[in-house]
C-alpha positions in Angstrom: -54.8 90.0 54.9 -56.8 86.7 55.1 -54.8 83.5 55.3 -55.0 81.6 52.1 -55.6 77.7 52.6 -55.2 75.1 49.9 -58.3 73.2 49.1 -58.2 69.5 50.3 -57.3 67.1 48.0 -59.4 63.7 47.8 -57.8 60.5 46.5 -60.3 59.6 43.5 -62.4 56.2 44.3 -61.5 54.9 40.6 -59.4 56.0 37.8 -55.7 56.4 37.3 -53.1 58.6 38.9 -49.8 59.9 37.5 -46.8 59.9 39.3 -47.0 63.6 40.7 -50.6 62.7 41.8 -49.7 59.8 43.8 -46.7 61.9 45.4 -49.4 64.2 47.0 -50.9 61.0 49.1 -47.7 59.2 50.1 -45.2 60.7 52.4 -42.2 60.0 50.4 -40.2 61.3 47.5 -40.1 60.3 43.8 -36.8 58.3 44.1 -38.4 56.4 47.1 -41.7 55.8 45.2 -39.8 53.9 42.4 -37.6 52.0 44.9 -40.8 50.8 46.9 -42.1 49.8 43.3 -39.0 47.8 42.5 -38.9 46.0 45.9 -42.6 45.2 46.0 -43.5 47.3 49.0 -45.6 49.8 47.0 -48.4 48.8 44.1 -46.9 48.6 40.6 -47.8 51.1 38.0 -49.6 50.3 34.8 -48.6 51.2 31.3 -51.4 53.3 29.4 -49.3 54.0 26.4 -45.7 54.2 25.5 -45.2 57.3 27.2 -47.8 57.3 30.0 -47.5 55.4 33.3 -50.0 55.7 36.0 -51.3 53.9 38.9 -54.9 52.6 39.8 -56.6 54.4 42.4 -57.7 51.7 44.1 -54.5 50.2 44.4 -53.2 53.4 46.1 -56.3 53.5 48.5 -55.7 50.1 49.3 -52.0 50.7 50.3 -53.0 53.5 52.3 -55.7 51.6 54.1 -53.5 48.9 54.7 -51.0 51.3 56.5 -53.8 52.6 58.9 -54.5 55.9 56.9 
């Protein structure tokens, strides 16, 4: 039986990412994500509507790049 592989996921150049999408690209949990947002060591999300919070793809890419990723 052939081994199944997951397709590579690329960080978009622009646009917005929801929490579950951000967690694909960062090496920590949901709780740590919010703790880092609160202490300023991770980019803050933007409120797109009353029920939708997302991060700018550019901010996530910049954070990853700054850490040598």
